[in-house]
NUVEX-66507 format. One line per field, with one value per atom (N, C-alpha, C): chain; residue number from 0; residue in one letter; x, y, z; atom name. Coordinates in nm, 2 decimals. Layout:
kette <- [A, ...];
nr <- [NUM, ...];
rest <- [a, ...];
east <- [X, ...];
north <- [Y, ...];
up <- [Z, ...];
atom <- [CA, ...];
***
This chain:
kette <- [A, A, A, A, A, A, A, A, A, A, A, A, A, A, A, A, A, A, A, A, A, A, A, A, A, A, A, A, A, A, A, A, A, A, A, A, A, A, A, A, A, A, A, A, A, A, A, A, A, A, A, A, A, A, A, A, A, A, A, A, A, A, A, A, A, A, A, A, A, A, A, A, A, A, A, A, A, A, A, A, A, A, A, A, A, A, A, A, A, A, A, A, A, A, A, A, A, A, A, A, A, A, A, A, A, A, A, A, A, A, A, A, A, A, A, A, A, A, A, A, A, A, A, A, A, A, A, A, A, A, A, A, A, A, A, A, A, A, A, A, A, A, A, A, A, A, A, A, A, A, A, A, A, A, A, A, A, A, A, A, A, A, A, A, A, A, A, A, A, A, A, A, A, A, A, A, A, A, A, A, A, A, A, A, A, A, A, A, A, A, A, A, A, A, A, A, A, A, A, A, A, A, A, A, A, A, A, A, A, A, A, A, A, A, A, A, A, A, A, A, A, A, A, A, A, A, A, A, A, A, A, A, A, A, A, A, A, A, A, A, A, A, A, A, A, A, A, A, A, A, A, A, A, A, A, A, A, A, A, A, A, A, A, A, A, A, A, A, A, A, A, A, A, A, A, A, A, A, A, A, A, A, A, A, A, A, A, A, A, A, A, A, A, A, A, A, A, A, A, A, A, A, A, A, A, A, A, A, A, A, A, A, A, A, A, A, A, A, A, A, A, A, A, A, A, A, A, A, A, A, A, A, A, A, A, A, A, A, A, A, A, A, A, A, A, A, A, A, A, A, A, A, A, A, A, A, A, A, A, A, A, A, A, A, A, A, A, A, A, A, A, A, A, A, A, A, A, A, A, A, A, A, A, A, A, A, A, A, A, A, A, A, A, A, A, A, A, A, A, A, A, A, A, A, A, A, A, A, A, A, A, A, A, A, A, A, A, A, A, A];
nr <- [0, 0, 0, 1, 1, 1, 2, 2, 2, 3, 3, 3, 4, 4, 4, 5, 5, 5, 6, 6, 6, 7, 7, 7, 8, 8, 8, 9, 9, 9, 10, 10, 10, 11, 11, 11, 12, 12, 12, 13, 13, 13, 14, 14, 14, 15, 15, 15, 16, 16, 16, 17, 17, 17, 18, 18, 18, 19, 19, 19, 20, 20, 20, 21, 21, 21, 22, 22, 22, 23, 23, 23, 24, 24, 24, 25, 25, 25, 26, 26, 26, 27, 27, 27, 28, 28, 28, 29, 29, 29, 30, 30, 30, 31, 31, 31, 32, 32, 32, 33, 33, 33, 34, 34, 34, 35, 35, 35, 36, 36, 36, 37, 37, 37, 38, 38, 38, 39, 39, 39, 40, 40, 40, 41, 41, 41, 42, 42, 42, 43, 43, 43, 44, 44, 44, 45, 45, 45, 46, 46, 46, 47, 47, 47, 48, 48, 48, 49, 49, 49, 50, 50, 50, 51, 51, 51, 52, 52, 52, 53, 53, 53, 54, 54, 54, 55, 55, 55, 56, 56, 56, 57, 57, 57, 58, 58, 58, 59, 59, 59, 60, 60, 60, 61, 61, 61, 62, 62, 62, 63, 63, 63, 64, 64, 64, 65, 65, 65, 66, 66, 66, 67, 67, 67, 68, 68, 68, 69, 69, 69, 70, 70, 70, 71, 71, 71, 72, 72, 72, 73, 73, 73, 74, 74, 74, 75, 75, 75, 76, 76, 76, 77, 77, 77, 78, 78, 78, 79, 79, 79, 80, 80, 80, 81, 81, 81, 82, 82, 82, 83, 83, 83, 84, 84, 84, 85, 85, 85, 86, 86, 86, 87, 87, 87, 88, 88, 88, 89, 89, 89, 90, 90, 90, 91, 91, 91, 92, 92, 92, 93, 93, 93, 94, 94, 94, 95, 95, 95, 96, 96, 96, 97, 97, 97, 98, 98, 98, 99, 99, 99, 100, 100, 100, 101, 101, 101, 102, 102, 102, 103, 103, 103, 104, 104, 104, 105, 105, 105, 106, 106, 106, 107, 107, 107, 108, 108, 108, 109, 109, 109, 110, 110, 110, 111, 111, 111, 112, 112, 112, 113, 113, 113, 114, 114, 114, 115, 115, 115, 116, 116, 116, 117, 117, 117, 118, 118, 118, 119, 119, 119, 120, 120, 120, 121, 121, 121, 122, 122, 122, 123, 123, 123, 124, 124, 124, 125, 125, 125, 126, 126, 126, 127, 127, 127, 128, 128, 128, 129, 129, 129, 130, 130, 130, 131, 131, 131, 132, 132, 132, 133, 133, 133, 134, 134, 134, 135, 135, 135, 136, 136, 136, 137, 137, 137, 138, 138, 138, 139, 139, 139];
rest <- [x, x, x, x, x, x, x, x, x, x, x, x, x, x, x, x, x, x, x, x, x, x, x, x, x, x, x, x, x, x, x, x, x, x, x, x, x, x, x, x, x, x, x, x, x, x, x, x, x, x, x, x, x, x, x, x, x, x, x, x, x, x, x, x, x, x, x, x, x, x, x, x, x, x, x, x, x, x, x, x, x, x, x, x, x, x, x, x, x, x, x, x, x, x, x, x, x, x, x, x, x, x, x, x, x, x, x, x, x, x, x, x, x, x, x, x, x, x, x, x, x, x, x, x, x, x, x, x, x, x, x, x, x, x, x, x, x, x, x, x, x, x, x, x, x, x, x, x, x, x, x, x, x, x, x, x, x, x, x, x, x, x, x, x, x, x, x, x, x, x, x, x, x, x, x, x, x, x, x, x, x, x, x, x, x, x, x, x, x, x, x, x, x, x, x, x, x, x, x, x, x, x, x, x, x, x, x, x, x, x, x, x, x, x, x, x, x, x, x, x, x, x, x, x, x, x, x, x, x, x, x, x, x, x, x, x, x, x, x, x, x, x, x, x, x, x, x, x, x, x, x, x, x, x, x, x, x, x, x, x, x, x, x, x, x, x, x, x, x, x, x, x, x, x, x, x, x, x, x, x, x, x, x, x, x, x, x, x, x, x, x, x, x, x, x, x, x, x, x, x, x, x, x, x, x, x, x, x, x, x, x, x, x, x, x, x, x, x, x, x, x, x, x, x, x, x, x, x, x, x, x, x, x, x, x, x, x, x, x, x, x, x, x, x, x, x, x, x, x, x, x, x, x, x, x, x, x, x, x, x, x, x, x, x, x, x, x, x, x, x, x, x, x, x, x, x, x, x, x, x, x, x, x, x, x, x, x, x, x, x, x, x, x, x, x, x, x, x, x, x, x, x, x, x, x, x, x, x, x, x, x, x, x, x, x, x, x, x, x, x];
east <- [10.43, 10.42, 10.54, 10.65, 10.75, 10.73, 10.67, 10.64, 10.53, 10.43, 10.33, 10.39, 10.46, 10.55, 10.63, 10.69, 10.78, 10.69, 10.60, 10.51, 10.44, 10.42, 10.35, 10.47, 10.60, 10.70, 10.73, 10.69, 10.70, 10.85, 10.89, 11.03, 11.13, 11.22, 11.33, 11.34, 11.29, 11.30, 11.19, 11.19, 11.10, 11.15, 11.27, 11.35, 11.29, 11.27, 11.18, 11.23, 11.35, 11.37, 11.36, 11.33, 11.33, 11.25, 11.11, 11.03, 11.11, 11.17, 11.26, 11.39, 11.46, 11.57, 11.53, 11.40, 11.35, 11.32, 11.24, 11.21, 11.33, 11.45, 11.58, 11.63, 11.62, 11.69, 11.63, 11.50, 11.43, 11.50, 11.53, 11.60, 11.75, 11.83, 11.96, 11.95, 11.86, 11.85, 11.81, 11.72, 11.67, 11.78, 11.86, 11.97, 12.08, 12.10, 12.19, 12.15, 12.02, 11.97, 11.98, 11.93, 11.96, 12.10, 12.21, 12.35, 12.37, 12.32, 12.36, 12.28, 12.17, 12.04, 12.07, 12.10, 12.10, 11.95, 11.94, 11.81, 11.72, 11.59, 11.51, 11.43, 11.40, 11.33, 11.40, 11.53, 11.59, 11.57, 11.58, 11.55, 11.40, 11.31, 11.18, 11.14, 11.18, 11.16, 11.20, 11.32, 11.36, 11.26, 11.23, 11.13, 11.00, 10.95, 10.83, 10.82, 10.94, 10.96, 10.97, 11.03, 11.05, 10.90, 10.81, 10.68, 10.58, 10.59, 10.50, 10.44, 10.31, 10.26, 10.29, 10.28, 10.31, 10.46, 10.55, 10.69, 10.72, 10.65, 10.67, 10.64, 10.52, 10.48, 10.56, 10.63, 10.74, 10.86, 10.91, 11.03, 10.97, 10.86, 10.82, 10.82, 10.76, 10.79, 10.94, 11.00, 11.15, 11.23, 11.20, 11.28, 11.21, 11.11, 11.02, 11.11, 11.09, 11.16, 11.29, 11.34, 11.45, 11.42, 11.32, 11.29, 11.16, 11.15, 11.04, 10.92, 10.94, 10.82, 10.82, 10.69, 10.69, 10.80, 10.85, 10.96, 10.90, 10.93, 10.93, 11.07, 11.14, 11.25, 11.30, 11.22, 11.25, 11.24, 11.13, 11.10, 11.20, 11.26, 11.37, 11.48, 11.53, 11.67, 11.64, 11.52, 11.50, 11.50, 11.44, 11.45, 11.59, 11.66, 11.80, 11.88, 11.88, 11.95, 11.92, 11.79, 11.76, 11.80, 11.79, 11.85, 12.01, 12.06, 12.23, 12.27, 12.18, 12.20, 12.16, 12.04, 12.01, 12.11, 12.15, 12.23, 12.36, 12.42, 12.54, 12.52, 12.40, 12.37, 12.41, 12.46, 12.44, 12.32, 12.23, 12.09, 12.08, 12.17, 12.17, 12.21, 12.33, 12.38, 12.34, 12.27, 12.21, 12.33, 12.46, 12.57, 12.61, 12.67, 12.71, 12.83, 12.85, 12.95, 13.05, 13.03, 13.10, 13.04, 13.13, 13.06, 12.97, 12.84, 12.74, 12.72, 12.82, 12.79, 12.90, 13.01, 13.11, 13.03, 13.06, 13.00, 12.84, 12.80, 12.67, 12.68, 12.56, 12.57, 12.54, 12.53, 12.49, 12.60, 12.72, 12.84, 12.88, 12.95, 13.00, 13.10, 13.07, 13.18, 13.32, 13.42, 13.54, 13.55, 13.65, 13.66, 13.67, 13.78, 13.80, 13.70, 13.63, 13.49, 13.42, 13.39, 13.31, 13.35, 13.46, 13.52, 13.53, 13.53, 13.51, 13.37, 13.28, 13.13, 13.09, 13.05, 13.03, 12.87, 12.85, 12.73, 12.66, 12.55, 12.47, 12.34, 12.30, 12.19, 12.07, 11.93, 11.82, 11.79, 11.81, 11.77, 11.89, 12.02, 12.11, 12.15, 12.09, 12.13, 12.11, 12.19, 12.17, 12.10, 12.04, 12.00, 12.07, 12.20, 12.29, 12.31, 12.32, 12.33, 12.22, 12.10, 11.95, 11.95, 11.98, 11.98, 12.09, 12.20, 12.29, 12.26, 12.18, 12.12, 12.01, 11.92, 11.83, 11.88, 11.97, 12.04, 12.09, 12.16, 12.19, 12.10, 11.97, 11.87, 11.84, 11.89, 11.89, 11.76, 11.64, 11.50, 11.48, 11.57, 11.52, 11.54];
north <- [16.58, 16.56, 16.46, 16.48, 16.38, 16.24, 16.22, 16.08, 16.02, 16.10, 16.06, 16.02, 16.12, 16.11, 15.97, 15.95, 15.82, 15.70, 15.69, 15.59, 15.55, 15.65, 15.63, 15.62, 15.60, 15.59, 15.71, 15.82, 15.93, 15.99, 15.99, 16.04, 15.92, 15.96, 15.85, 15.84, 15.93, 15.93, 16.00, 15.97, 16.05, 16.17, 16.21, 16.33, 16.44, 16.55, 16.66, 16.73, 16.72, 16.79, 16.73, 16.58, 16.52, 16.58, 16.64, 16.67, 16.79, 16.88, 16.98, 16.94, 16.84, 16.77, 16.70, 16.64, 16.56, 16.66, 16.78, 16.88, 16.94, 16.96, 17.03, 16.93, 16.80, 16.70, 16.71, 16.72, 16.74, 16.85, 16.96, 17.09, 17.03, 16.98, 16.93, 16.85, 16.74, 16.64, 16.70, 16.81, 16.86, 16.95, 17.01, 17.09, 17.00, 16.87, 16.79, 16.75, 16.72, 16.68, 16.80, 16.91, 17.03, 17.06, 17.02, 17.04, 16.95, 16.83, 16.72, 16.72, 16.76, 16.78, 16.91, 17.01, 17.14, 17.19, 17.33, 17.39, 17.38, 17.39, 17.40, 17.24, 17.22, 17.10, 16.96, 16.93, 16.83, 16.80, 16.91, 16.88, 16.87, 16.94, 16.92, 16.78, 16.71, 16.58, 16.49, 16.50, 16.42, 16.41, 16.53, 16.52, 16.48, 16.53, 16.46, 16.30, 16.24, 16.09, 16.04, 16.12, 16.08, 16.07, 16.16, 16.16, 16.11, 16.04, 15.98, 15.85, 15.83, 15.71, 15.59, 15.59, 15.47, 15.43, 15.53, 15.49, 15.45, 15.52, 15.47, 15.32, 15.30, 15.15, 15.07, 15.10, 15.03, 14.99, 15.10, 15.09, 15.01, 15.00, 14.92, 14.78, 14.74, 14.62, 14.58, 14.64, 14.63, 14.60, 14.66, 14.67, 14.61, 14.51, 14.46, 14.38, 14.40, 14.33, 14.40, 14.50, 14.58, 14.68, 14.75, 14.83, 14.81, 14.85, 14.81, 14.89, 15.00, 15.08, 15.12, 15.16, 15.18, 15.28, 15.26, 15.34, 15.46, 15.55, 15.71, 15.76, 15.77, 15.79, 15.93, 16.03, 16.17, 16.14, 16.06, 16.03, 15.96, 15.86, 15.77, 15.82, 15.93, 16.01, 16.10, 16.19, 16.24, 16.19, 16.07, 15.98, 15.94, 15.89, 15.84, 15.98, 16.11, 16.21, 16.24, 16.27, 16.30, 16.21, 16.06, 15.97, 15.98, 16.00, 16.01, 16.16, 16.27, 16.38, 16.37, 16.30, 16.29, 16.17, 16.08, 16.01, 16.05, 16.16, 16.24, 16.37, 16.37, 16.49, 16.45, 16.53, 16.52, 16.57, 16.49, 16.52, 16.64, 16.64, 16.76, 16.88, 16.88, 17.02, 17.05, 16.95, 16.97, 17.02, 16.96, 16.99, 16.86, 16.84, 16.71, 16.67, 16.53, 16.47, 16.43, 16.42, 16.38, 16.40, 16.39, 16.42, 16.31, 16.34, 16.24, 16.17, 16.21, 16.16, 16.07, 16.05, 15.96, 15.81, 15.72, 15.60, 15.58, 15.70, 15.69, 15.73, 15.70, 15.73, 15.88, 15.96, 16.11, 16.20, 16.16, 16.24, 16.24, 16.34, 16.33, 16.22, 16.17, 16.02, 16.09, 16.03, 16.06, 15.99, 15.99, 15.93, 15.80, 15.78, 15.64, 15.56, 15.62, 15.54, 15.51, 15.59, 15.56, 15.45, 15.44, 15.33, 15.18, 15.20, 15.08, 15.04, 15.11, 15.09, 14.98, 14.87, 14.76, 14.78, 14.72, 14.73, 14.61, 14.63, 14.53, 14.52, 14.40, 14.38, 14.43, 14.45, 14.50, 14.42, 14.27, 14.20, 14.19, 14.21, 14.23, 14.34, 14.46, 14.58, 14.63, 14.65, 14.65, 14.79, 14.82, 14.93, 15.06, 15.07, 15.18, 15.22, 15.12, 15.14, 15.22, 15.17, 15.22, 15.35, 15.40, 15.53, 15.63, 15.55, 15.65, 15.69, 15.60, 15.63, 15.73, 15.70, 15.81, 15.94, 15.95, 16.08, 16.14, 16.07, 16.12, 16.16, 16.14, 16.16, 16.05, 15.92, 15.82, 15.73, 15.75, 15.70, 15.60, 15.51, 15.38, 15.26];
up <- [18.90, 18.74, 18.70, 18.76, 18.70, 18.77, 18.87, 18.93, 18.85, 18.79, 18.70, 18.56, 18.52, 18.40, 18.38, 18.49, 18.53, 18.53, 18.60, 18.58, 18.47, 18.40, 18.24, 18.14, 18.17, 18.09, 18.00, 18.03, 17.95, 17.97, 18.11, 18.15, 18.20, 18.21, 18.24, 18.39, 18.46, 18.61, 18.67, 18.81, 18.89, 18.94, 18.90, 18.96, 18.92, 19.00, 18.98, 18.85, 18.81, 18.71, 18.57, 18.57, 18.45, 18.34, 18.35, 18.27, 18.17, 18.26, 18.19, 18.11, 18.18, 18.08, 17.97, 17.99, 17.86, 17.75, 17.79, 17.68, 17.63, 17.71, 17.66, 17.58, 17.60, 17.52, 17.39, 17.36, 17.24, 17.15, 17.21, 17.14, 17.12, 17.19, 17.16, 17.06, 17.05, 16.94, 16.80, 16.81, 16.69, 16.63, 16.72, 16.67, 16.62, 16.66, 16.60, 16.46, 16.45, 16.33, 16.23, 16.28, 16.17, 16.13, 16.22, 16.19, 16.08, 16.08, 15.99, 15.86, 15.87, 15.76, 15.69, 15.76, 15.72, 15.73, 15.72, 15.74, 15.61, 15.63, 15.50, 15.48, 15.36, 15.32, 15.37, 15.36, 15.41, 15.56, 15.65, 15.77, 15.81, 15.74, 15.77, 15.71, 15.61, 15.58, 15.70, 15.75, 15.85, 15.97, 16.01, 16.12, 16.09, 15.97, 15.93, 15.92, 15.88, 15.89, 16.02, 16.12, 16.24, 16.32, 16.29, 16.34, 16.27, 16.14, 16.07, 16.14, 16.18, 16.25, 16.18, 16.04, 15.97, 15.98, 15.97, 15.99, 16.14, 16.23, 16.39, 16.38, 16.34, 16.34, 16.28, 16.14, 16.12, 16.17, 16.24, 16.33, 16.47, 16.50, 16.62, 16.56, 16.45, 16.41, 16.40, 16.33, 16.30, 16.43, 16.53, 16.66, 16.77, 16.76, 16.84, 16.94, 17.08, 17.19, 17.23, 17.14, 17.18, 17.30, 17.30, 17.39, 17.46, 17.60, 17.69, 17.64, 17.58, 17.53, 17.38, 17.35, 17.21, 17.15, 17.02, 16.96, 16.88, 16.92, 16.86, 16.86, 16.75, 16.76, 16.84, 16.81, 16.90, 17.05, 17.08, 17.23, 17.30, 17.20, 17.26, 17.28, 17.20, 17.20, 17.33, 17.35, 17.47, 17.60, 17.60, 17.71, 17.75, 17.64, 17.66, 17.72, 17.64, 17.71, 17.83, 17.86, 17.99, 18.10, 18.06, 18.15, 18.20, 18.10, 18.12, 18.19, 18.17, 18.23, 18.39, 18.42, 18.55, 18.63, 18.56, 18.63, 18.66, 18.59, 18.63, 18.72, 18.78, 18.85, 19.01, 19.08, 19.23, 19.27, 19.32, 19.34, 19.46, 19.54, 19.63, 19.60, 19.54, 19.48, 19.34, 19.26, 19.11, 19.04, 19.04, 18.96, 18.90, 18.80, 18.71, 18.81, 18.82, 18.88, 18.79, 18.67, 18.56, 18.42, 18.32, 18.18, 18.16, 18.13, 18.11, 17.99, 17.89, 17.75, 17.72, 17.80, 17.78, 17.78, 17.65, 17.66, 17.62, 17.58, 17.52, 17.35, 17.30, 17.16, 17.14, 17.23, 17.23, 17.21, 17.21, 17.18, 17.04, 16.99, 16.85, 16.85, 16.73, 16.73, 16.65, 16.69, 16.62, 16.49, 16.39, 16.28, 16.32, 16.39, 16.43, 16.49, 16.56, 16.64, 16.52, 16.42, 16.30, 16.23, 16.21, 16.12, 16.20, 16.33, 16.42, 16.44, 16.41, 16.43, 16.35, 16.39, 16.30, 16.24, 16.12, 16.05, 16.10, 16.18, 16.23, 16.14, 16.14, 16.06, 16.15, 16.09, 16.18, 16.28, 16.27, 16.39, 16.48, 16.47, 16.56, 16.62, 16.57, 16.61, 16.76, 16.85, 16.99, 17.01, 17.12, 17.16, 17.15, 17.19, 17.19, 17.02, 16.95, 16.81, 16.75, 16.79, 16.74, 16.79, 16.91, 16.97, 16.91, 16.85, 16.78, 16.65, 16.59, 16.45, 16.46, 16.56, 16.58, 16.62, 16.70, 16.74, 16.62, 16.52, 16.40, 16.28, 16.31, 16.23, 16.13, 16.15, 16.07, 16.10, 16.08, 16.13, 16.02, 16.00, 15.91, 15.97];
atom <- [N, CA, C, N, CA, C, N, CA, C, N, CA, C, N, CA, C, N, CA, C, N, CA, C, N, CA, C, N, CA, C, N, CA, C, N, CA, C, N, CA, C, N, CA, C, N, CA, C, N, CA, C, N, CA, C, N, CA, C, N, CA, C, N, CA, C, N, CA, C, N, CA, C, N, CA, C, N, CA, C, N, CA, C, N, CA, C, N, CA, C, N, CA, C, N, CA, C, N, CA, C, N, CA, C, N, CA, C, N, CA, C, N, CA, C, N, CA, C, N, CA, C, N, CA, C, N, CA, C, N, CA, C, N, CA, C, N, CA, C, N, CA, C, N, CA, C, N, CA, C, N, CA, C, N, CA, C, N, CA, C, N, CA, C, N, CA, C, N, CA, C, N, CA, C, N, CA, C, N, CA, C, N, CA, C, N, CA, C, N, CA, C, N, CA, C, N, CA, C, N, CA, C, N, CA, C, N, CA, C, N, CA, C, N, CA, C, N, CA, C, N, CA, C, N, CA, C, N, CA, C, N, CA, C, N, CA, C, N, CA, C, N, CA, C, N, CA, C, N, CA, C, N, CA, C, N, CA, C, N, CA, C, N, CA, C, N, CA, C, N, CA, C, N, CA, C, N, CA, C, N, CA, C, N, CA, C, N, CA, C, N, CA, C, N, CA, C, N, CA, C, N, CA, C, N, CA, C, N, CA, C, N, CA, C, N, CA, C, N, CA, C, N, CA, C, N, CA, C, N, CA, C, N, CA, C, N, CA, C, N, CA, C, N, CA, C, N, CA, C, N, CA, C, N, CA, C, N, CA, C, N, CA, C, N, CA, C, N, CA, C, N, CA, C, N, CA, C, N, CA, C, N, CA, C, N, CA, C, N, CA, C, N, CA, C, N, CA, C, N, CA, C, N, CA, C, N, CA, C, N, CA, C, N, CA, C, N, CA, C, N, CA, C, N, CA, C, N, CA, C, N, CA, C, N, CA, C, N, CA, C, N, CA, C, N, CA, C, N, CA, C, N, CA, C, N, CA, C, N, CA, C, N, CA, C, N, CA, C, N, CA, C, N, CA, C, N, CA, C, N, CA, C, N, CA, C, N, CA, C];
***
């Protein structure tokens, strides 16, 4: 399953745990959005926006050429989180060899890092900044 998922670009790796890490990453991401948006209508609106086909189409036009596969913000984040988790694993012992989130957009940002984050134009926004925005539920 993970080989086929990797070949079809559903999973970030052909590692046998990739599908499980990908699905767990969805839960981690949704919990982060719920913490930021609160529960209830605001949270539901965020998820509806992220899954709206027209909005996904607009994101694909906006970020054309930035990613090698189509842009669905929830899938992008799950793909990215599972990738950093797998990269940090000792494949024999199945234990992390380091903190996988250092240097990624998926860790909580300190006040200082937020102040130093540049305001990129849509055209200049790098992948890491796009993923950080998606991670934080900013699907615009």
